[in-house]
C-alpha positions in Angstrom: 43.0 166.1 76.7 45.6 163.4 76.1 47.5 162.5 79.1 51.2 161.8 79.1 53.2 159.8 81.6 56.2 161.5 83.2 59.1 159.2 84.0 62.1 159.9 86.2 65.2 160.2 84.1 67.6 157.3 84.7 71.4 157.3 85.0 71.9 156.4 81.3 69.8 159.4 80.2 71.6 162.0 82.2 75.0 160.4 82.2 75.2 158.2 79.1 78.0 155.6 79.0 81.2 156.8 77.5 82.4 155.3 74.4 85.5 153.3 75.3 88.4 152.9 73.0 87.5 150.4 70.3 89.1 147.0 70.8 90.3 147.0 67.1 92.0 150.3 67.6 93.7 149.2 70.8 94.8 146.0 69.0 96.3 148.0 66.2 98.2 150.1 68.8 99.2 146.9 70.5 100.7 145.5 67.4 102.6 148.7 66.7 103.8 148.8 70.2 104.9 145.2 70.1 106.7 145.7 66.8 108.6 148.7 68.3 109.6 146.5 71.3 110.8 143.8 69.0 112.8 146.3 67.0 114.4 147.5 70.2 115.5 144.0 71.1 116.7 143.2 67.6 118.6 146.5 67.5 120.5 145.6 70.7 121.3 142.1 69.4 122.5 143.5 66.1 124.9 146.0 67.7 126.2 143.2 70.0 127.0 141.1 67.0 128.5 143.7 64.7 130.2 146.3 67.0 133.3 146.1 69.2 135.9 143.4 69.9 135.9 140.2 71.9 137.8 141.3 75.0 137.2 142.3 78.6 138.4 145.6 80.0 137.9 148.4 82.6 136.0 147.1 85.7 136.7 143.5 84.8 140.2 144.2 86.3 138.5 143.5 89.8 136.7 140.4 88.5 139.7 138.7 86.9 141.3 137.7 90.3 138.1 135.9 91.4 137.9 134.0 88.1 141.6 133.2 88.3 141.1 131.8 91.8 138.0 129.8 90.7 139.9 128.2 87.8 142.7 127.4 90.2 140.4 126.2 93.0 141.6 128.8 95.4 138.4 130.5 96.6 137.9 129.9 100.3 136.1 131.3 103.3 139.0 133.6 104.0 138.9 135.4 100.7 135.2 134.9 99.8 134.0 138.5 100.4 137.1 140.2 99.0 136.9 137.9 95.9 133.4 139.2 95.1 134.1 142.9 95.7 134.3 145.3 92.8 134.9 149.0 93.8 132.3 149.6 96.5 129.9 146.8 95.4 129.4 143.2 96.5 129.0 141.3 93.2 129.0 137.6 94.1 126.1 136.8 91.7 127.6 138.6 88.7 130.9 136.9 89.3 129.1 133.5 89.2 127.6 134.5 85.8 131.1 135.6 84.6 132.4 132.2 85.8 129.7 130.5 83.8 130.6 132.5 80.7 134.3 131.7 81.2 133.6 127.9 81.6 131.1 127.6 78.8 132.2 130.2 76.3 135.9 130.9 77.1 134.7 134.3 78.6 133.5 135.5 75.2 132.4 139.1 75.5 129.5 138.8 73.1 128.3 135.6 74.8 128.1 137.5 78.1 126.1 140.3 76.4 123.6 137.8 75.0 123.3 136.4 78.5 122.4 139.9 79.6 119.8 140.0 76.9 118.3 136.8 78.3 118.2 138.4 81.8 116.3 141.4 80.3 113.8 139.1 78.5 113.0 137.3 81.8 112.6 140.7 83.5 110.3 141.8 80.8 108.1 138.7 81.1 107.7 139.1 84.9 106.9 142.8 84.6 104.4 142.1 81.9 102.7 139.4 83.9 102.2 141.9 86.7 101.2 145.0 84.8 98.9 143.3 82.3 97.1 141.2 84.8 93.3 141.2 84.2 93.5 143.2 81.0 92.0 142.1 77.7 94.4 140.6 75.1 94.6 143.8 73.0 95.7 145.8 76.0 98.1 143.1 77.1 99.9 143.3 73.7 100.2 147.1 74.1 101.7 146.8 77.5 104.2 144.1 76.4 105.4 146.3 73.6 105.8 149.2 75.9 107.8 147.3 78.5 110.1 145.7 75.8 110.8 149.2 74.3 111.7 150.6 77.7 113.8 147.7 78.9 115.8 147.6 75.7 116.0 151.3 75.2 119.2 152.7 73.7 119.6 155.1 76.6 120.8 152.0 78.4 123.6 151.3 75.9 126.3 151.4 78.6 124.5 148.4 80.2 123.6 146.5 77.0 127.1 146.6 75.5 129.4 146.0 78.5 129.3 142.8 80.4 130.5 144.2 83.7 127.6 146.6 83.7 125.1 144.2 82.1 125.5 141.5 84.8 125.6 143.7 88.0 122.8 146.1 86.9 120.8 143.4 85.1 120.9 140.9 88.0 120.3 143.7 90.6 117.1 144.9 88.9 116.1 141.3 88.0 116.5 140.3 91.6 114.1 143.1 92.7 111.7 142.2 90.0 111.6 138.5 91.1 111.1 139.7 94.8 108.2 142.0 93.8 106.6 139.3 91.6 106.7 136.9 94.5 105.2 139.4 96.9 102.3 140.1 94.5 101.6 136.7 93.0 101.8 134.6 96.1 100.6 135.8 99.5 102.0 132.8 101.3 105.4 131.2 102.1 106.3 131.0 98.4 106.0 134.8 98.1 108.2 135.3 101.2 110.8 132.9 99.8 110.8 134.7 96.4 111.1 138.1 98.2 114.1 136.9 100.2 115.8 135.2 97.2 115.2 138.1 94.9 116.1 140.8 97.4 119.3 139.1 98.6 120.2 138.2 95.0 119.8 141.9 94.1 122.0 142.9 97.0 124.6 140.4 95.9 124.8 142.0 92.5 125.2 145.7 93.2 125.0 148.2 96.0 121.4 149.4 95.4 120.3 147.7 98.6 118.3 150.4 100.5 116.2 151.2 97.5 115.4 147.5 96.8 114.2 146.8 100.4 112.4 150.1 100.8 110.4 149.4 97.6 109.6 145.9 98.8 108.3 147.3 102.1 106.0 149.7 100.1 104.8 146.6 98.1 104.0 144.7 101.3 101.9 147.5 102.6 100.2 148.1 99.2 99.2 144.5 98.8 97.6 144.1 102.2 100.2 142.4 104.3 98.9 143.3 107.8 101.0 144.1 110.8 99.5 141.0 112.4 101.3 139.0 109.7 104.5 139.9 111.6 106.4 136.9 110.3 106.4 138.4 106.8 107.8 141.7 108.1 110.4 139.8 110.2 111.4 138.0 107.0 111.7 141.4 105.3 113.8 142.8 108.1 116.0 139.7 108.1 116.5 139.9 104.3 117.4 143.5 104.5 120.0 142.9 107.3 121.6 140.0 105.4 121.7 142.1 102.3 123.5 144.9 104.1 126.0 142.6 105.9 128.7 142.6 103.2 128.6 146.4 103.0 128.8 146.8 106.7 131.8 144.5 106.7 133.5 146.6 103.9 132.8 149.8 105.9 134.2 148.2 109.1 137.4 147.2 107.2 137.8 150.6 105.5 135.6 153.2 107.1 136.7 156.1 104.9 135.7 154.4 101.6 132.5 156.5 101.3 133.7 159.7 102.8 134.4 161.3 99.4 130.8 160.8 98.1 128.5 161.4 101.1 126.5 164.7 100.8 123.0 166.1 101.3 120.2 165.2 99.0 120.7 167.0 95.6 117.6 168.0 93.8 119.4 168.6 90.5 120.9 165.2 90.5 117.5 163.7 91.3 115.8 165.4 88.4 118.6 164.7 86.0 118.8 161.0 86.8 115.1 160.6 86.6 115.1 162.1 83.1 118.2 160.2 81.8 116.1 157.4 80.1 114.9 160.1 77.6 118.0 162.2 77.0 120.8 162.4 74.5 124.5 162.8 75.2 124.2 160.8 78.5 127.4 158.8 77.6 129.4 162.0 77.1 128.1 164.2 79.9 127.9 163.3 83.6 126.5 166.7 84.7 123.3 168.6 83.8 121.5 168.1 80.6 118.5 170.2 79.5 116.8 167.3 77.8 117.3 165.2 80.9 115.9 167.9 83.2 112.9 168.4 81.0 112.1 164.7 81.0 112.6 164.4 84.7 110.2 167.3 85.5 107.7 166.0 83.0 107.9 162.6 84.5 107.1 163.9 87.9 104.1 165.9 86.6 102.8 162.9 84.7 103.2 160.8 87.9 101.0 163.2 89.9 98.4 163.2 87.1 98.3 159.4 86.9 98.1 159.1 90.7 95.2 161.6 90.9 93.4 159.9 88.0 93.5 156.5 89.7 92.6 157.8 93.1 89.6 159.7 91.7 88.1 156.5 90.4 89.3 154.5 93.4 91.2 152.2 91.2 93.4 150.0 93.4 93.8 147.1 91.0 96.8 144.8 91.0 98.4 146.7 88.0 98.1 150.0 89.9 99.7 148.6 93.0 102.4 147.0 90.9 103.1 150.3 89.1 103.4 152.1 92.4 105.9 149.5 93.6 108.0 150.0 90.4 107.8 153.8 90.8 108.9 153.4 94.4 112.0 151.4 93.3 112.9 154.0 90.7 112.4 157.0 92.9 114.2 155.3 95.9 117.2 154.4 93.7 117.3 158.0 92.4 117.0 159.4 95.9 119.8 157.2 97.3 122.2 158.0 94.5 121.4 161.7 94.9 123.0 161.5 98.4 126.2 159.7 97.4 127.1 160.7 93.8 127.9 163.9 92.0 128.2 162.3 88.6 125.1 161.1 86.7 126.6 158.0 85.2 124.8 156.5 82.2 124.3 153.0 83.8 122.0 154.6 86.4 119.5 154.9 83.6 118.4 151.3 84.2 117.3 152.1 87.7 115.4 155.2 86.6 113.7 153.2 83.8 111.7 151.4 86.5 110.0 154.7 87.4 108.9 155.1 83.8 107.7 151.5 83.5 105.6 152.1 86.6 104.3 155.4 85.2 103.4 153.7 82.0 101.4 151.1 84.0 99.6 153.8 86.0 98.6 155.7 82.9 97.2 152.5 81.2 95.3 151.7 84.4 93.8 155.2 84.5 92.5 154.8 81.0 91.1 151.4 81.8 89.1 152.6 84.9 85.3 152.7 84.6 84.0 156.3 84.8 80.3 155.3 85.5 78.7 153.5 88.3 75.5 151.7 87.6 72.3 153.5 88.8 74.3 156.5 90.0 73.9 159.9 88.4 77.2 161.8 88.3 77.0 165.6 88.3 78.3 167.6 85.3 81.4 168.8 87.2 82.4 165.2 88.1 82.0 164.1 84.5 84.1 167.0 83.3 86.8 166.2 85.8 86.8 162.6 84.6 87.1 163.8 81.0 90.0 166.0 82.0 92.0 163.1 83.6 91.2 160.8 80.7 92.5 163.4 78.2 95.5 164.2 80.4 96.5 160.6 80.8 96.1 160.0 77.0 98.3 163.0 76.3 100.9 161.7 78.8 100.9 158.3 76.9 101.5 160.3 73.7 104.4 162.3 75.3 106.3 159.2 76.4 106.8 157.6 72.9 107.6 161.1 71.5 110.5 161.7 73.9 111.4 158.0 73.6 111.8 158.5 69.8 113.8 161.7 70.2 116.3 160.1 72.6 116.6 156.6 70.9 117.5 157.6 67.4 121.2 157.3 68.2 123.1 155.1 70.6 126.6 156.3 69.9 126.2 159.2 72.4 125.0 157.0 75.2 127.6 154.3 75.7 130.7 154.6 77.8 132.7 151.4 77.6 132.8 150.5 73.9 136.0 152.5 73.4 137.7 149.8 75.6 136.0 146.9 73.7 137.2 147.9 70.3 139.1 145.8 67.7 142.2 147.6 68.9 141.5 146.7 72.5 141.2 143.1 71.7 144.3 143.0 69.6 146.3 145.0 72.2 145.2 142.6 75.0 145.9 139.4 73.0 149.3 140.6 71.8 150.3 142.6 74.9 153.8 141.1 74.9 154.7 142.7 71.6 152.4 145.7 72.0 153.3 149.3 72.8 152.7 150.7 76.3 149.9 152.9 75.0 147.6 149.9 74.6 146.7 150.7 78.2 144.5 153.6 76.9 142.5 151.2 74.8 141.7 148.9 77.7 141.1 151.4 80.6 139.3 154.7 80.7 140.7 155.8 84.1 143.8 157.4 82.6 146.9 155.5 81.7 150.4 155.4 83.2 149.7 152.3 85.4 151.1 149.4 83.3 150.5 146.9 86.1 146.8 147.1 85.2 147.6 145.6 81.8 149.5 142.6 83.2 147.0 142.1 86.0 144.3 141.8 83.3 146.2 139.9 80.6 148.3 137.3 82.5 145.4 135.3 84.0 143.5 135.4 80.7 146.6 134.2 78.9 147.1 131.4 81.5 143.6 130.0 81.1 143.0 130.8 77.4 140.1 133.1 78.1 138.6 136.1 76.4 141.0 137.4 73.7 143.3 134.4 74.3 140.6 131.8 73.7 141.3 129.0 71.2 138.8 130.5 68.7 140.2 134.0 67.8 139.5 136.6 65.1 142.5 138.7 64.2 141.6 142.0 62.5 143.7 144.4 60.5 141.9 147.3 62.1 142.8 146.0 65.6 146.4 145.2 64.7 146.9 148.7 63.4 148.1 149.7 66.9 150.9 147.2 66.6 154.1 147.5 64.6 152.9 144.6 62.4 150.7 146.9 60.3 152.4 149.6 58.1 151.0 152.0 55.6 152.7 153.4 52.5 151.2 156.6 51.1 151.9 158.8 48.1 151.6 162.5 48.6 149.7 162.8 45.3 146.6 160.9 46.4 144.5 160.5 49.5 146.2 158.4 52.2 145.2 154.9 53.4 142.5 155.3 56.0 139.7 153.5 57.8 136.2 154.4 56.6 132.6 153.5 57.5 131.4 152.5 54.0 132.9 153.2 50.6 133.8 157.0 50.6 136.9 158.7 51.9 135.0 161.4 53.7 133.3 158.9 56.0 136.5 158.3 57.9 136.8 156.8 61.4 139.9 156.5 63.6 141.7 153.2 63.8 140.7 152.9 67.5 137.0 153.1 66.6 134.7 150.5 68.2 132.8 150.0 65.0 134.2 147.6 62.4 135.7 149.7 59.6 136.7 149.1 56.0 140.1 150.2 54.7 140.5 152.6 51.8 143.5 152.1 49.5 144.0 154.5 46.6 146.5 153.5 44.0 149.5 153.5 44.3 149.2 153.3 48.1 149.5 150.1 50.0 149.1 148.6 53.5 150.9 145.6 54.9 149.8 143.3 57.7 152.4 140.9 59.2 151.1 137.8 61.1 152.9 134.9 62.7 150.8 131.7 62.5 151.6 129.2 65.3 152.9 125.8 64.3 150.0 124.1 66.0 147.3 126.3 64.5 144.3 124.2 63.3 142.7 126.8 61.0 143.5 130.2 59.6 141.1 131.7 57.2 141.3 135.2 55.8 138.0 137.0 55.0 137.2 140.3 53.4 135.4 141.8 50.4 136.3 144.4 47.7 134.4 147.2 46.2 135.2 150.4 44.2 135.7 153.4 46.5 135.0 157.1 46.0 136.9 160.1 47.3 133.7 161.9 48.2 130.1 160.9 48.9 129.0 163.5 46.4 131.1 162.0 43.7 130.4 158.7 42.0 133.3 156.2 41.8 135.5 156.6 38.8 135.3 153.5 36.6 137.3 153.2 33.5 138.6 149.7 33.1 137.6 148.7 36.7 139.7 148.3 39.8 141.7 145.3 40.9 142.3 144.7 44.6 145.4 142.6 45.1 146.6 140.7 48.2 150.2 139.5 48.1 151.9 137.3 50.6 155.6 137.7 51.4 157.4 135.0 53.5 160.9 136.0 54.7 163.6 133.4 54.1 167.1 133.4 55.5 168.7 136.8 56.0 170.1 138.3 52.8 167.9 136.1 50.5 165.0 137.4 48.5 161.6 136.8 50.1 159.0 134.5 48.5 156.4 136.6 46.8 152.9 135.2 46.0 149.8 136.8 44.7 147.2 135.2 46.9 144.1 136.7 45.3 143.2 139.4 42.8 139.6 140.6 42.6 138.5 142.8 39.7 135.5 145.1 40.4 133.8 146.9 37.5 130.5 147.9 39.2 130.1 150.5 42.0 128.4 149.3 45.1 129.1 145.6 44.4 131.0 143.8 47.1 133.1 140.9 45.8 134.1 138.3 48.5 137.7 137.5 49.3 138.4 134.3 51.1 141.9 132.8 51.5 143.0 129.7 53.4 146.3 130.6 55.2 146.8 127.2 56.9 149.7 126.3 54.6 151.7 129.2 56.2 151.5 127.7 59.7 154.7 128.0 61.7 155.8 130.9 59.5 155.6 134.7 59.6 153.7 136.0 56.6 153.2 139.6 55.4 150.0 140.3 53.6 150.2 143.4 51.3 147.0 145.1 50.1 147.2 147.2 46.9 145.0 148.7 44.3 145.7 148.2 40.6 143.5 149.9 38.1 145.5 149.3 34.9 145.4 152.3 32.5 143.6 154.7 34.8 145.5 153.7 38.0 145.6 157.3 39.4 141.8 157.3 39.8 141.4 153.8 41.1 140.4 153.1 44.7 140.0 149.7 46.4 138.0 149.4 49.6 138.6 146.2 51.5 135.8 145.3 53.9 137.0 144.8 57.5 139.8 142.3 56.8 139.9 139.5 59.4 141.6 136.1 59.9 139.6 133.5 61.8 142.1 131.4 63.8 141.5 128.1 65.7 144.1 127.0 68.2 144.2 123.8 70.3 142.8 123.9 73.8 145.5 123.4 76.4 145.2 120.7 79.1 145.4 121.5 82.8 149.0 120.3 82.9 149.9 122.6 80.1 148.2 125.5 81.8 150.1 124.7 85.0 153.4 124.8 83.0 152.4 128.1 81.5 151.6 129.5 84.9 155.0 128.4 86.3 156.8 129.9 83.3 155.0 133.2 83.8 155.6 133.3 87.5 159.4 133.0 86.9 159.6 136.1 84.8 161.2 139.1 86.6 159.7 141.7 84.3 156.1 140.8 83.3 155.8 143.2 80.4 158.4 144.7 78.2 156.4 147.0 75.8 157.6 146.9 72.2 157.9 150.8 72.1 160.3 151.0 75.0 164.0 150.3 75.4 163.1 147.5 77.9 162.3 145.4 74.8 165.3 143.8 73.0 163.8 144.6 69.6 163.4 148.3 70.3 165.2 150.6 67.8 166.2 147.9 65.4 163.4 149.1 63.0 164.7 152.7 62.8 166.9 154.0 60.0 170.0 155.7 61.6 170.0 158.2 58.7 166.4 159.2 59.2 166.6 160.6 62.8 165.9 164.2 63.7 167.1 165.2 67.3 165.1 168.2 68.5 166.9 171.0 70.4 167.6 170.5 74.1 164.7 171.4 76.4 166.8 174.1 77.9 167.1 175.9 74.5 165.1 179.0 73.5 162.9 177.0 71.2 161.3 175.4 74.3 159.3 177.4 76.8 157.5 176.5 80.0 153.9 177.8 80.4 150.7 176.9 82.2 148.2 174.9 80.2 144.4 174.7 80.8 142.8 171.5 79.8 139.0 171.3 79.4 137.5 168.7 81.9 133.9 167.3 82.2 131.8 168.8 85.0 129.6 167.1 87.6 126.0 168.0 88.5 127.2 171.1 90.4 129.3 172.4 87.5 132.5 171.5 89.2 135.3 170.1 86.9 136.0 166.4 87.2 139.7 166.5 88.2 142.3 169.1 87.9 142.6 171.0 84.7 145.7 173.2 85.4 149.0 171.8 84.0 152.5 173.1 83.5 153.6 172.3 79.9 156.6 172.5 77.7 156.0 174.2 74.3 158.3 173.5 71.3 157.9 175.8 68.3 160.5 174.9 65.6 161.9 177.7 63.4 160.6 175.7 60.4 157.6 173.3 60.5 158.5 169.6 60.5 157.1 167.5 57.6 155.2 164.5 59.0 155.9 162.3 55.9 159.6 162.3 56.6 159.2 160.4 59.9 157.3 157.5 61.4 157.9 157.7 65.2 158.2 160.2 68.0 160.9 159.3 70.6 161.1 160.7 74.1 163.7 159.9 76.7 162.3 160.5 80.2 162.0 159.3 83.8 159.5 159.8 86.6 158.9 158.6 90.2 156.0 156.3 91.0 152.9 158.4 90.9 149.2 158.3 89.8 149.1 158.6 86.0 152.8 158.0 85.1 152.4 159.0 81.5 153.4 161.9 79.2 150.8 163.7 77.1 151.9 165.2 73.8 149.8 167.5 71.8 150.8 167.7 68.1 149.7 170.9 66.5 149.7 170.7 62.6 149.7 173.7 60.3 146.3 172.6 59.0 143.7 170.5 60.9 142.9 169.7 64.5 145.3 169.4 67.4 146.0 165.7 68.2 146.8 164.7 71.8 148.6 161.3 72.4 149.7 159.6 75.5 153.0 157.8 76.1 152.9 155.8 79.3 156.3 155.1 81.0 157.3 151.4 81.5 156.7 149.8 84.8 160.3 150.2 86.0 162.2 153.1 87.5 165.1 154.9 85.8 165.4 156.7 82.5 163.9 155.0 79.5 163.2 155.9 75.9 159.7 155.3 74.6 158.4 155.8 71.1 155.0 156.6 69.5 154.0 155.4 66.1 152.9 158.5 64.1 150.8 156.4 61.8 148.2 156.3 64.6 147.8 160.1 64.3 146.5 159.5 60.8 147.8 162.8 59.4 148.0 163.3 55.6 151.5 162.7 54.2 151.8 166.4 53.3 151.1 167.6 56.9 153.6 169.7 58.8 154.0 170.0 62.6 154.2 173.6 63.8 154.3 172.9 67.5 154.6 170.2 70.2 153.2 170.6 73.7 154.3 168.2 76.4 152.7 167.9 79.8 152.3 165.1 82.5 149.2 163.0 82.7 149.3 163.4 86.5 148.2 167.0 87.1 148.8 168.8 90.4 146.1 167.9 92.8 145.9 164.2 91.7 146.4 161.4 94.2 150.2 161.4 94.1 152.1 164.5 92.8 155.1 164.0 90.7 157.3 165.4 87.9 158.3 163.9 84.6 161.9 164.7 83.7 162.3 164.8 79.9 165.9 164.3 78.7 165.4 164.4 74.9 162.9 164.4 72.1 163.5 163.2 68.6 161.8 161.9 65.4 162.8 158.7 63.6 161.9 156.8 60.5 161.4 153.1 60.0 163.6 151.2 57.6 162.2 150.1 54.3 160.6 146.7 54.7 162.3 143.6 53.2 159.5 143.0 50.7 159.2 146.6 49.3 161.4 146.1 46.2 159.8 142.8 45.4 156.3 144.3 45.4 157.1 146.5 42.3 158.5 143.6 40.3 
């Protein structure tokens, strides 16, 4: 009988090694991940370059005084803390970066945003160095791509595209990242110094101080700093105390500053903020969002799975501990804000993104952990549990890019500040002395009626040639549309002049849009743009391009004998004499979709006021001809003033009794001269039967509790004429009114047309007391020439319940028409 030898089964027989993910497959995923990350970076840079204007606005109002003092050498120990305070935040480090941008780039808005991109690149490299430590190159590439995609996600558009969010938020999170990197990479005095520098720098950038130092304490414990190393913990405590010192000082000076926002921890806020990095509409809603709540709950579930998977395999590697530190920072930031805020603001997304970067690192670490131990036989249940966690972590890693893709397709629903960094914002700021009072609404989103905000922002910039007042300027027709220097002339028989996204009339955008728009001119319509070139201008170069337009995206452009886009120049001579007319350039297009460049040197007009008139001339088939001019601009170079000249400008400005006389108010000497006395319609007295007083309910955004943000109950005056008023017969709405000093000193007017949507405009009162007449240019309503007004609704911007109650007294309301321009008859010759 043949004998057989029996052998004990080994570990490999009962528990064969699992097949890991093939390196080539991981490398392919890594390449795709890296490409997605690069696309995210390029997308941010492309939007910075092509969207918005070159101006500062909103929260910069609190930064301008510090820059003004710095340029004047007036920052001292006595005003140090107050110079670096914005709202409730101590922002010394961001102000330093603003100052660098002001000195090096004349406070160019886009230069600041690219500096913010640089901060994010540094942050990405540091995070990658920590999370990818010890991994093979294919995994390192995958991790780098994931971090890039998250750091440059479009859900952070409010930070990417506004410098006064980019610097505070970017430097705050970068400071924490540097501190964490130091704690992890150097377990000696270098790590302690980096922790102190990064933590204090983070605190000197924004008020997220408790979350930063709490997360650093977690990191110290995770990375084995023992209690016997008490010097490290004393250093941590000292850094935390120094970081809190400015805020303790602010609280001591004004104890009630935080009373309005302190409340118990709010779970709904916590979940909604945690899910904001993967939600849409975050720039439009500050309350609950279903997509945000789904992502927040899913993130917490995935976090528990990732923790359990790593604990099961006793994986306590450096990337795991780093990931926990990042998650701690994101969760602590979320928890802190859940106790002091009711509105989930979109810039909070950057703090929440740290939780998701940490979660990404935990999931990668769980997949990297070794499931087998040499020579040890694992029971079936243990192997099955291991398989479960592997599959669960893999599914989690699939979920993240899916919800990322769903939330990052669009950025236009995620920004907040671009409406105040539009071409109109830039033009209104630069030309504030000749601008109407309602440019305030293009610069500040806090509600208008506070004209001092405009002068506080504009005067220091004008004095030092910064931002929109820099020597290198770009004037735009779209931006100047808010000024009286742009006029449109429409025929009721064809579609009106309008701003469009591309080449078709049904892709319209408002004049105040933050994206650069083209102008649609259907023959025989025309649009004029009057510019005054300074006598010392060094360069003035007009740029645009022409193509054939279409009235509808479903219709191809009509091409018979082609379309000619013409640009005329009119220079007014002495009063009573005929203006000089000159055809600057005529471009003839015969092919749809073809953009023909237009470039004109205007330097020969320096020291003169020139009116550029844009028309379409199609020859025989003129009624069907449409010219589209691509975003017309004039690149202007002015000389840089010396310090002595700036001092003289400052003295001249300080001697003015009234700092701003808006062009649309009777404070301005030119007001009313443009109106035709024969073209005025006085509406009935407000005491007549055609006016009635009724309550008005205005829809307001809601916070996380569903409570409306502000008061929505108004008392309004309704005017319903016996016969609707034709819009084409008038160019301006005039209101004579007065009001006491109050919060929101402005009149809201809702224009109700017979056809179309209701338009609500705002007419701020000038910054003086007494009765004054203010006008509003109806071209800004962009109503078709044949439209008719069936109702007007007037109500104050300051509703009952606002900080200071008040009443606007309206004396009269009328409609007026501008005189025919001096060059009109010459155009047809």
